[in-house]
Residue, then its C-alpha position, 0 to 999 in steps of 0.5 A: x234801194x234807191x240811189x240816196x240809200x246806196x250813197x249813204x251805205x257807200x259812205x258808211x261802209x267806206x268810212x268804217x273800212x267795210x270794204x267787202x260791203x262797199x264792193x257789194x254795192x257795185x255789180x260784178x263788172x263795176x269799174x272805178x275811174x280814180x285820178x290816183x289809181x287809174x281805171x280799175x275794177x271796183x273790187x281791185x280799187x277798193x282793196x288797194x285803197x283800203x291797204x293804202x288808207x289808215x283812217x278816213x272820215x267822210x261826210x255825205x253832203x246831199x245839198x251838193x248833189x242834184x236831188x233829181x239824180x238821187x231818186 
């Protein structure tokens, strides 16, 4: 799976509240650096975020990303 596919899956899973699927996109030691939650292990962060979020609608805007970094 390339970076673009991972990014699309990430957005889809996050928007649908599939937190376990989001977490599965990270390796076992994956970390998240969030301005609201600080630095946390990915599984901790996404479970906490899910508990704090009632609804979300996300958009994948490829034109804002450097296309060479997605291959």
